[in-house]
C-alpha positions as CSV (number, residue, x, y, z in Angstrom):
1,X,14.0,-5.3,11.2
2,X,10.3,-5.9,11.0
3,X,8.4,-8.8,9.4
4,X,7.0,-6.3,6.8
5,X,10.4,-5.7,5.3
6,X,10.2,-9.2,3.8
7,X,6.5,-8.9,2.9
8,X,4.5,-8.5,-0.3
9,X,1.1,-6.9,0.4
10,X,-2.3,-7.5,-1.2
11,X,-4.6,-4.5,-0.7
12,X,-8.4,-5.0,-0.7
13,X,-11.0,-2.4,-0.3
14,X,-13.8,-4.7,1.1
15,X,-16.8,-2.5,0.7
16,X,-16.1,-2.1,-3.0
17,X,-14.6,-5.5,-3.8
18,X,-17.5,-7.3,-2.2
19,X,-20.2,-5.2,-3.8
20,X,-21.7,-3.7,-0.6
21,X,-24.4,-1.1,-0.8
22,X,-23.1,2.4,-1.2
23,X,-24.8,3.5,2.1
24,X,-25.5,2.0,5.4
25,X,-29.0,2.4,6.9
26,X,-27.9,1.0,10.3
27,X,-31.1,-1.1,10.4
28,X,-30.8,-4.1,8.1
29,X,-29.3,-7.4,9.5
30,X,-25.6,-7.9,9.0
31,X,-24.7,-9.6,5.6
32,X,-21.5,-11.7,5.9
33,X,-19.9,-10.6,2.7
34,X,-16.4,-10.9,4.2
35,X,-16.9,-14.7,4.1
36,X,-16.5,-14.5,0.3
37,X,-12.9,-13.3,0.7
38,X,-11.9,-16.7,2.1
39,X,-12.4,-18.0,-1.4
40,X,-9.8,-15.6,-2.7
41,X,-7.0,-16.5,-0.3
42,X,-5.5,-19.3,-2.4
43,X,-5.2,-16.9,-5.3
44,X,-3.6,-14.2,-3.0
45,X,-1.0,-16.7,-1.8
46,X,-0.3,-18.0,-5.3
47,X,0.3,-14.4,-6.3
48,X,3.1,-14.3,-3.8
49,X,1.5,-12.0,-1.2
50,X,2.4,-12.6,2.4
51,X,0.2,-10.0,4.0
52,X,-3.3,-8.5,3.4
53,X,-4.2,-4.9,4.0
54,X,-7.9,-4.5,4.4
55,X,-9.5,-1.1,3.9
56,X,-12.1,0.1,6.3
57,X,-14.2,-2.7,7.8
58,X,-15.9,-1.0,10.8
59,X,-19.4,0.4,10.9
60,X,-19.7,3.6,8.8
61,X,-22.1,5.6,6.8
62,X,-20.8,5.1,3.3
63,X,-17.2,4.6,2.1
64,X,-15.8,3.4,5.4
65,X,-13.7,6.4,6.3
66,X,-16.8,8.0,7.9
67,X,-16.7,5.8,11.0
68,X,-19.8,5.4,13.1
69,X,-18.6,2.7,15.5
70,X,-15.0,1.6,16.0
71,X,-16.0,-1.6,17.9
72,X,-18.4,-3.1,15.4
73,X,-17.8,-4.5,11.9
74,X,-19.8,-2.8,9.2
75,X,-23.1,-4.7,8.9
76,X,-22.6,-4.5,5.1
77,X,-19.6,-6.8,5.5
78,X,-20.9,-9.0,8.4
79,X,-20.3,-9.2,12.1
80,X,-17.3,-9.2,14.4
81,X,-17.4,-13.0,14.2
82,X,-17.2,-12.7,10.4
83,X,-14.0,-10.7,10.6
84,X,-12.5,-13.0,13.2
85,X,-13.1,-16.0,11.0
86,X,-11.5,-14.2,8.0
87,X,-8.5,-13.2,10.0
88,X,-8.0,-16.8,11.2
89,X,-8.3,-18.1,7.7
90,X,-5.7,-15.6,6.5
91,X,-3.3,-16.5,9.2
92,X,-3.9,-20.2,8.5
93,X,-2.7,-19.5,4.9
94,X,0.5,-17.7,6.3
95,X,-0.9,-14.2,5.6
96,X,-0.4,-11.3,8.0
97,X,-3.4,-9.0,8.6
98,X,-3.3,-5.2,8.6
99,X,-6.4,-3.1,9.1
100,X,-7.2,0.5,8.3
101,X,-7.2,2.8,11.3
102,X,-9.2,6.0,10.6
103,X,-8.5,8.2,13.6
104,X,-8.3,11.7,12.1
105,X,-12.0,12.0,11.6
106,X,-15.3,10.2,12.0
107,X,-18.7,10.3,10.2
108,X,-21.7,12.4,11.2
109,X,-23.3,9.1,12.4
110,X,-20.6,8.6,15.0
111,X,-22.4,8.2,18.3
112,X,-20.5,11.0,20.2
113,X,-21.2,13.4,17.4
114,X,-24.8,12.5,17.5
115,X,-24.8,13.4,21.2
116,X,-23.3,16.8,20.3
117,X,-26.1,17.3,17.7
118,X,-28.7,16.5,20.3
119,X,-27.2,18.4,23.3
120,X,-25.1,21.1,21.8
121,X,-22.9,22.9,24.2
122,X,-24.2,20.7,27.0
123,X,-22.9,17.5,25.4
124,X,-20.3,15.6,27.5
125,X,-18.5,15.0,24.1
126,X,-18.2,18.6,22.9
127,X,-14.5,18.5,23.4
128,X,-14.1,15.4,21.3
129,X,-14.5,17.7,18.3
130,X,-13.9,21.3,17.4
131,X,-17.4,22.9,17.6
132,X,-18.1,26.5,16.9
133,X,-21.4,27.5,18.5
134,X,-21.4,30.9,16.8
135,X,-22.1,29.5,13.3
136,X,-24.1,26.9,11.6
137,X,-22.6,23.9,9.7
138,X,-23.2,23.4,6.0
139,X,-25.6,20.6,7.0
140,X,-27.7,23.0,9.1
141,X,-26.5,22.0,12.5
142,X,-26.9,24.8,15.1
143,X,-23.1,24.8,15.4
144,X,-20.2,24.5,13.0
145,X,-17.1,22.2,13.3
146,X,-13.9,21.3,11.6
147,X,-14.3,18.9,8.6
148,X,-11.4,17.1,7.2
149,X,-10.0,19.2,4.3
150,X,-13.3,21.0,4.0
151,X,-15.4,17.7,3.8
152,X,-18.0,18.2,6.5
153,X,-19.2,14.6,6.3
154,X,-15.8,13.8,7.9
155,X,-15.8,15.3,11.3
156,X,-12.4,16.1,12.7
157,X,-11.6,14.3,16.0
158,X,-9.7,16.0,18.8
159,X,-7.0,13.4,19.3
160,X,-5.4,15.6,21.9
161,X,-8.3,14.9,24.2
162,X,-7.4,12.2,26.7
163,X,-10.9,10.7,26.5
164,X,-10.7,10.4,22.8
165,X,-7.3,8.7,23.0
166,X,-8.7,6.3,25.6
167,X,-11.6,5.4,23.3
168,X,-9.4,4.9,20.3
169,X,-6.8,2.9,22.1
170,X,-9.6,0.7,23.6
171,X,-10.7,0.0,20.0
172,X,-7.2,-0.9,19.0
173,X,-6.9,-3.3,22.0
174,X,-10.1,-4.9,20.8
175,X,-8.8,-5.3,17.3
176,X,-5.5,-6.8,18.4
177,X,-7.0,-9.2,21.0
178,X,-10.2,-10.3,19.1
179,X,-9.1,-10.1,15.5
180,X,-5.4,-11.0,16.1
181,X,-4.2,-8.4,13.6
182,X,-0.5,-7.8,12.9
183,X,-0.5,-4.1,12.0
184,X,-2.4,-0.9,11.2
185,X,-2.4,1.5,8.3
186,X,-2.9,4.9,9.8
187,X,-5.2,6.9,7.5
188,X,-4.3,10.5,6.9
189,X,-1.3,10.2,9.1
190,X,0.1,13.5,7.9
191,X,-2.9,15.3,9.3
192,X,-2.8,13.6,12.7
193,X,-0.8,14.9,15.6
194,X,2.6,13.2,15.7
195,X,2.5,12.9,19.5
196,X,-0.8,11.0,19.2
197,X,0.8,8.6,16.7
198,X,3.9,8.2,19.0
199,X,1.7,7.2,21.9
200,X,-0.4,4.9,19.7
201,X,2.7,3.2,18.5
202,X,4.0,2.6,22.0
203,X,0.6,1.3,23.0
204,X,0.3,-1.2,20.1
205,X,3.8,-2.5,20.6
206,X,3.1,-3.0,24.3
207,X,0.3,-5.3,23.4
208,X,2.0,-7.1,20.5
209,X,5.8,-6.9,20.0
210,X,6.6,-6.6,16.3
211,X,3.2,-4.9,15.6
212,X,3.7,-3.0,12.3
213,X,2.5,0.6,11.6
214,X,2.4,2.3,8.3
215,X,1.1,5.9,7.8
216,X,-0.7,7.4,4.8
217,X,1.6,10.3,3.9
218,X,1.4,12.0,0.5
219,X,3.6,15.1,1.0
220,X,6.4,16.1,3.3
221,X,9.5,14.6,4.8
222,X,8.8,10.9,5.4
223,X,11.2,10.8,8.4
224,X,8.8,12.9,10.4
225,X,6.6,9.8,10.7
226,X,8.8,6.9,9.8
227,X,11.3,6.7,12.6
228,X,11.8,4.4,15.7
229,X,9.6,6.6,17.9
230,X,6.6,6.7,15.7
231,X,5.7,4.5,12.7
232,X,7.6,1.8,10.9
233,X,6.8,3.0,7.4
234,X,4.8,5.4,5.2
235,X,3.2,5.3,1.8
236,X,5.7,6.2,-0.9
237,X,3.6,8.4,-3.1
238,X,6.8,10.0,-4.5
239,X,7.8,6.7,-6.1
240,X,4.2,5.9,-7.1
241,X,4.0,8.9,-9.3
242,X,7.4,8.4,-10.9
243,X,6.6,4.7,-11.7
244,X,3.9,5.6,-14.3
245,X,4.9,9.1,-15.4
246,X,8.4,8.0,-16.3
247,X,6.9,5.4,-18.7
248,X,4.2,7.7,-20.1
249,X,6.9,10.3,-20.9
250,X,9.6,7.9,-22.0
251,X,11.7,9.4,-19.2
252,X,13.3,6.9,-16.9
253,X,15.4,9.8,-15.6
254,X,12.4,10.7,-13.4
255,X,12.1,7.4,-11.6
256,X,15.9,7.1,-11.5
257,X,16.1,10.5,-9.8
258,X,13.4,9.5,-7.2
259,X,15.1,6.2,-6.4
260,X,18.6,7.7,-6.1
261,X,17.3,10.6,-3.9
262,X,15.5,8.2,-1.7
263,X,17.6,5.0,-1.6
264,X,21.0,5.7,-3.3
265,X,24.3,5.9,-1.4
266,X,23.4,9.3,-0.1
267,X,19.6,8.7,-0.2
268,X,17.5,10.5,2.4
269,X,15.5,7.3,3.1
270,X,18.1,4.7,2.4
271,X,17.6,3.0,5.8
272,X,13.8,3.0,5.6
273,X,11.5,0.4,4.1
274,X,8.8,2.5,2.5
275,X,5.4,1.1,1.4
276,X,5.5,1.1,-2.4
277,X,2.5,0.6,-4.7
278,X,1.4,1.2,-8.3
279,X,-2.2,2.2,-7.4
280,X,-4.7,2.1,-4.5
281,X,-8.3,3.0,-3.6
282,X,-7.6,6.7,-3.9
283,X,-6.0,6.9,-7.3
284,X,-6.8,5.8,-10.9
285,X,-6.1,2.1,-11.5
286,X,-2.6,1.8,-12.9
287,X,-3.9,0.3,-16.2
288,X,-5.8,3.5,-16.7
289,X,-2.8,5.7,-15.7
290,X,-0.5,4.2,-18.3
291,X,-0.9,5.2,-22.0
292,X,0.6,1.9,-23.2
293,X,-0.8,-1.3,-21.7
294,X,2.4,-3.3,-22.2
295,X,4.2,-0.9,-19.9
296,X,2.5,-2.7,-17.0
297,X,5.2,-5.4,-17.3
298,X,8.3,-3.2,-16.7
299,X,6.3,-1.1,-14.2
300,X,5.6,-4.2,-12.0
301,X,9.2,-5.3,-12.7
302,X,10.5,-2.1,-11.2
303,X,8.0,-2.2,-8.3
304,X,9.2,-5.7,-7.2
305,X,13.0,-5.1,-7.6
306,X,13.3,-1.5,-6.2
307,X,13.7,-0.7,-2.5
308,X,10.6,-0.8,-0.4
309,X,7.6,-3.1,0.6
310,X,5.5,-3.7,-2.6
311,X,1.7,-3.8,-2.5
312,X,-0.7,-5.0,-5.2
313,X,-4.2,-3.5,-5.3
314,X,-6.9,-6.1,-5.7
315,X,-7.7,-6.7,-9.4
316,X,-4.8,-4.7,-10.7
317,X,-2.8,-7.9,-11.1
318,X,-5.2,-8.6,-14.0
319,X,-4.7,-5.1,-15.4
320,X,-8.3,-4.0,-14.8
321,X,-9.0,-0.3,-15.6
322,X,-10.7,2.3,-13.4
323,X,-10.8,6.1,-13.4
324,X,-12.4,8.5,-11.0
325,X,-14.6,11.3,-12.2
326,X,-15.1,14.7,-10.5
327,X,-18.1,13.3,-8.5
328,X,-17.5,9.5,-8.4
329,X,-14.6,7.3,-7.5
330,X,-16.5,4.0,-7.5
331,X,-14.6,2.8,-10.5
332,X,-11.5,2.6,-8.4
333,X,-13.2,0.3,-5.9
334,X,-15.3,-1.9,-8.2
335,X,-16.6,-5.4,-7.3
336,X,-14.1,-8.1,-7.7
337,X,-15.1,-11.2,-9.8
338,X,-12.0,-13.4,-9.4
339,X,-13.5,-16.4,-11.3
340,X,-14.3,-14.2,-14.4
341,X,-10.9,-12.5,-14.3
342,X,-9.1,-15.9,-14.2
343,X,-10.7,-16.7,-17.6
344,X,-9.1,-13.7,-19.2
345,X,-6.0,-14.6,-21.2
346,X,-4.6,-11.1,-21.3
347,X,-5.3,-10.5,-17.6
348,X,-3.8,-13.7,-16.5
349,X,-0.6,-13.0,-18.5
350,X,0.1,-10.0,-16.3
351,X,-0.8,-12.0,-13.2
352,X,1.7,-14.8,-14.2
353,X,4.4,-12.2,-14.6
354,X,3.7,-10.8,-11.2
355,X,3.9,-14.3,-9.7
356,X,7.4,-14.7,-11.2
357,X,8.5,-11.3,-9.9
358,X,7.2,-12.0,-6.4
359,X,8.9,-15.4,-6.3
360,X,12.2,-13.8,-7.4
361,X,11.8,-11.2,-4.6
362,X,11.1,-13.9,-2.1
363,X,14.2,-15.9,-3.1
364,X,16.7,-13.0,-3.1
365,X,17.3,-10.9,0.0
366,X,19.1,-8.3,-2.1
367,X,15.8,-7.4,-3.7
368,X,14.1,-7.0,-0.3
369,X,16.6,-5.3,1.9
370,X,19.8,-4.8,-0.2
371,X,21.4,-1.5,-0.9
372,X,20.6,0.4,-4.1
373,X,23.1,1.9,-6.7
374,X,22.2,3.4,-10.0
375,X,24.2,1.9,-12.9
376,X,22.6,3.3,-16.1
377,X,19.7,5.6,-17.1
378,X,18.4,6.5,-20.5
379,X,15.0,7.5,-21.8
380,X,13.7,4.0,-22.0
381,X,16.4,1.9,-20.4
382,X,17.3,1.8,-16.7
383,X,19.7,-0.4,-14.7
384,X,20.7,-0.5,-11.0
385,X,22.5,-2.7,-8.5
386,X,21.0,-4.3,-5.4
387,X,23.6,-5.6,-3.0
388,X,23.1,-7.8,0.1
389,X,25.7,-9.6,2.2
390,X,26.0,-12.7,0.0
391,X,24.8,-11.5,-3.5
392,X,24.8,-8.7,-6.0
393,X,22.0,-8.4,-8.5
394,X,21.9,-6.2,-11.6
395,X,18.4,-5.2,-12.6
396,X,17.8,-3.9,-16.2
397,X,14.6,-2.5,-17.5
398,X,13.5,-1.8,-21.1
399,X,10.4,0.2,-21.7
400,X,10.9,0.3,-25.5
401,X,8.7,-1.7,-27.9
402,X,11.9,-3.0,-29.5
403,X,14.8,-5.0,-28.1
404,X,17.7,-3.0,-26.8
405,X,21.3,-3.6,-26.0
406,X,22.9,-1.5,-23.2
407,X,26.4,-1.3,-21.9
408,X,26.2,-1.2,-18.1
409,X,29.2,0.0,-16.1
410,X,29.8,-2.1,-13.0
411,X,31.5,-1.2,-9.7
412,X,35.3,-1.5,-9.6
413,X,36.6,-5.0,-9.0
414,X,33.6,-6.9,-10.3
415,X,34.5,-9.7,-12.7
416,X,33.1,-13.0,-13.9
417,X,29.7,-13.2,-15.5
418,X,26.0,-12.3,-15.1
419,X,23.6,-15.1,-14.6
420,X,19.9,-14.6,-15.6
421,X,17.5,-15.3,-12.7
422,X,14.2,-14.4,-14.2
423,X,14.3,-15.9,-17.8
424,X,16.4,-18.5,-19.3
425,X,19.3,-16.9,-21.1
426,X,23.0,-17.3,-21.8
427,X,25.3,-15.8,-19.1
428,X,26.6,-12.4,-19.9
429,X,30.4,-12.0,-19.7
430,X,31.7,-9.2,-17.6
431,X,34.4,-7.3,-19.5
432,X,36.7,-4.9,-17.7
433,X,34.4,-2.7,-15.7
434,X,31.2,-3.3,-17.8
435,X,28.8,-5.7,-19.4
436,X,26.8,-5.6,-22.6
437,X,23.3,-6.7,-21.9
438,X,20.5,-7.5,-24.4
439,X,17.0,-6.6,-23.2
440,X,13.6,-7.9,-24.3
441,X,11.0,-5.3,-25.3
442,X,9.0,-3.9,-22.3
443,X,10.4,-6.3,-19.8
444,X,13.1,-6.7,-17.2
445,X,16.2,-8.8,-16.6
446,X,17.6,-9.6,-13.2
447,X,21.1,-10.9,-13.3
448,X,23.3,-12.2,-10.5
449,X,27.0,-11.4,-10.5
450,X,28.8,-14.7,-10.5
451,X,32.5,-14.4,-9.8
452,X,33.0,-18.0,-11.1
453,X,34.0,-19.0,-14.6
């Protein structure tokens, strides 16, 4: 078991959240914008988060995923000392620190690629990439090369090259020893050589036992990456899609199918703790994905009570919107004005609900690591059982705008009553094999099975 299985993550994309310039000219003095994040930490802790995942923080050309230098903090965010101070401040608040590791590709300003541009086939770093000296690149270079998914501003690295691995592992050592980080999120893990990730994992854990690794994986069998030899977890995009589309379509059968396939008694990932989320820096804000704003409440209710390691994307706890356009995704990564958002009655209502859900998850192991069993599914109502060694919890969701009453069939031998853990309410009697449970509109009930009177 890793520390992350008990964690709640807060995900920040620093370049956007802190309002950094869109591009780096590599000339101006460092601006310690990361210092401002220290003023957010009390809010992050109050929200219930126990770990912070920071998007790209190292020197890059624009959005952070076009790395220019793995050893230096992006001057738009500050210096290495700025990041060290922030990491220490987060640890002092009891927060673990996870950084983005972008190893699949670099930017065109990466020093070794610059050498390839200058020296061509004579460059000592030609084998760090995949150059083709028979063609020109779309940028007019006298050679072509592999770009990530056709994006030539992102130059594919040859991670099978021992010198490349040595360089990247040296950077990781620097991050662990100097910034005292607790884990890495491996960007584009599904495009990286698995053998490279296996070696990286062994290296990280040799430096810091318990070091946690999560891979960005959108498609495919998650077990290819999330297994004892490679990574601890992967991003659960399958569940992310089902969370919002099941609400938009009044179809809880979709998310029920996903959870049962992944985590049910015969679930293919039932022994994995996958990284779960409603939104992130690459997709539309969840408030913009949902057609009905009030559905944010049952959505976060499900995120915090279903199997996995939940993550909150900065600002989404206030329900802020944000949609990408064909040529611009800056709305997904907008500047974060915590003080202004805290003045919003509507936004703080959602935040207060998330605080309650996070506290409930913290207090009940069954919600963190318990087994999962579906109990009931209808178009707008959904119920399941989470079971740990010393407790059983019945989770019921209602997406309808009206109150609902559902009859939930319970496992054989269960008797007694159901005690509400989230809201004050009368205990629900367990009749032979079932219980009739009233549900508030667009909300959740979490009930503990109490075998007493």
